[in-house]
N, CA, C and O of each residue as an XYZ file, in Angstrom:
188
protein
N     -19.286    -14.469    -14.501
C     -19.044    -13.133    -13.992
C     -17.696    -13.094    -13.273
O     -17.634    -12.892    -12.060
N     -16.632    -13.288    -14.025
C     -15.290    -13.326    -13.468
C     -14.578    -11.988    -13.567
O     -13.436    -11.862    -13.125
N     -15.230    -10.995    -14.139
C     -14.595     -9.701    -14.306
C     -14.577     -8.938    -12.983
O     -15.513     -9.023    -12.188
N     -13.498     -8.196    -12.768
C     -13.422     -7.359    -11.587
C     -14.086     -6.019    -11.871
O     -13.830     -5.395    -12.901
N     -14.926     -5.591    -10.965
C     -15.608     -4.317    -11.102
C     -14.721     -3.201    -10.556
O     -13.678     -3.457     -9.954
N     -15.147     -1.977    -10.775
C     -14.392     -0.821    -10.292
C     -14.229     -0.863     -8.775
O     -13.157     -0.550     -8.257
N     -15.274     -1.244     -8.070
C     -15.196     -1.299     -6.606
C     -14.177     -2.336     -6.153
O     -13.534     -2.167     -5.117
N     -14.030     -3.396     -6.919
C     -13.026     -4.412     -6.595
C     -11.622     -3.833     -6.700
O     -10.782     -4.081     -5.835
N     -11.359     -3.059     -7.759
C     -10.044     -2.436     -7.929
C      -9.780     -1.412     -6.831
O      -8.650     -1.280     -6.360
N     -10.810     -0.694     -6.428
C     -10.652      0.289     -5.351
C     -10.308     -0.418     -4.049
O      -9.438      0.039     -3.306
N     -10.978     -1.520     -3.767
C     -10.689     -2.274     -2.542
C      -9.300     -2.904     -2.574
O      -8.617     -2.947     -1.551
N      -8.886     -3.382     -3.712
C      -7.538     -3.949     -3.842
C      -6.488     -2.875     -3.599
O      -5.509     -3.111     -2.891
N      -6.685     -1.698     -4.181
C      -5.740     -0.598     -3.981
C      -5.711     -0.158     -2.524
O      -4.638      0.110     -1.984
N      -6.867     -0.082     -1.882
C      -6.918      0.316     -0.473
C      -6.224     -0.711      0.415
O      -5.517     -0.343      1.353
N      -6.419     -1.973      0.131
C      -5.774     -3.020      0.928
C      -4.261     -3.015      0.736
O      -3.512     -3.220      1.691
N      -3.813     -2.785     -0.486
C      -2.369     -2.686     -0.735
C      -1.770     -1.516      0.030
O      -0.704     -1.638      0.633
N      -2.461     -0.383      0.001
C      -1.978      0.812      0.688
C      -1.920      0.577      2.196
O      -0.958      0.979      2.849
N      -2.944     -0.072      2.749
C      -2.951     -0.376      4.176
C      -1.870     -1.390      4.547
O      -1.257     -1.277      5.609
N      -1.633     -2.367      3.693
C      -0.581     -3.350      3.946
C       0.792     -2.683      3.977
O       1.616     -2.986      4.840
N       1.032     -1.781      3.038
C       2.304     -1.052      3.016
C       2.435     -0.202      4.278
O       3.517     -0.116      4.859
N       1.351      0.420      4.699
C       1.369      1.198      5.941
C       1.636      0.342      7.168
O       2.351      0.764      8.076
N       1.071     -0.850      7.202
C       1.298     -1.747      8.340
C       2.753     -2.209      8.406
O       3.295     -2.392      9.496
N       3.381     -2.398      7.260
C       4.800     -2.747      7.249
C       5.612     -1.594      7.822
O       6.558     -1.811      8.579
N       5.242     -0.365      7.459
C       5.923      0.806      8.011
C       5.743      0.927      9.510
O       6.667      1.340     10.211
N       4.574      0.577     10.015
C       4.325      0.619     11.455
C       5.122     -0.477     12.161
O       5.575     -0.287     13.289
N       5.291     -1.612     11.505
C       6.025     -2.726     12.106
C       7.525     -2.420     12.220
O       8.197     -2.949     13.105
N       8.050     -1.570     11.331
C       9.471     -1.233     11.339
C       9.656      0.286     11.381
O      10.149      0.873     10.418
N       9.268      0.926     12.484
C       9.309      2.395     12.519
C      10.721      2.972     12.564
O      10.921      4.117     12.158
N      11.684      2.232     13.034
C      13.048      2.767     13.157
C      13.918      2.488     11.940
O      15.054      2.955     11.871
N      13.401      1.737     10.988
C      14.162      1.425      9.787
C      13.901      2.518      8.741
O      13.010      2.400      7.901
N      14.704      3.580      8.821
C      14.497      4.754      7.981
C      14.678      4.434      6.501
O      13.910      4.915      5.669
N      15.676      3.634      6.165
C      15.917      3.324      4.755
C      14.762      2.531      4.144
O      14.369      2.783      3.005
N      14.230      1.591      4.885
C      13.089      0.825      4.382
C      11.897      1.750      4.148
O      11.239      1.679      3.111
N      11.629      2.612      5.118
C      10.475      3.493      5.001
C      10.652      4.543      3.916
O       9.724      4.804      3.151
N      11.823      5.143      3.839
C      12.008      6.255      2.908
C      12.320      5.807      1.489
O      11.900      6.457      0.531
N      13.043      4.718      1.338
C      13.470      4.293     -0.006
C      12.571      3.249     -0.636
O      12.537      3.127     -1.860
N      11.837      2.489      0.176
C      11.029      1.401     -0.373
C       9.532      1.661     -0.178
O       8.771      1.705     -1.145
N       9.119      1.830      1.076
C       7.693      1.880      1.355
C       7.033      3.172      0.877
O       5.920      3.136      0.353
N       7.695      4.298      1.048
C       7.097      5.565      0.617
C       6.865      5.586     -0.891
O       5.756      5.903     -1.321
N       7.869      5.260     -1.717
C       7.596      5.232     -3.161
C       6.622      4.125     -3.570
O       5.864      4.283     -4.527
N       6.646      3.010     -2.844
C       5.743      1.919     -3.176
C       4.285      2.276     -2.857
O       3.372      1.843     -3.560
N       4.073      3.051     -1.815
C       2.726      3.426     -1.429
C       2.145      4.577     -2.227
O       0.929      4.773     -2.230
N       2.975      5.330     -2.893
C       2.489      6.511     -3.615
C       1.456      6.194     -4.690
O       0.469      6.923     -4.793
N       1.626      5.153     -5.490
C       0.595      4.891     -6.516
C      -0.749      4.454     -5.930
O      -1.778      4.583     -6.594
N      -0.756      3.939     -4.701
C      -1.986      3.453     -4.086
C      -2.667      4.484     -3.213
O      -3.783      4.251     -2.750
N      -2.028      5.615     -2.975
C      -2.583      6.634     -2.090
C      -3.824      7.255     -2.700
O      -3.865      7.527     -3.900
N      -4.839      7.480     -1.871
C      -6.081      8.078     -2.404
C      -5.920      9.549     -2.689
O      -6.865     10.198     -3.139
């Protein structure tokens, strides 16, 4: 039973989205990082 279930993919996506958010919280004054990297990177994982 090595297959990933739907709930596994949902949890992976949620964790990725939270990780990207935590990076944004860690660097709140770095506008270029947040606007050019993290915002587009987080868009596919957003619920």
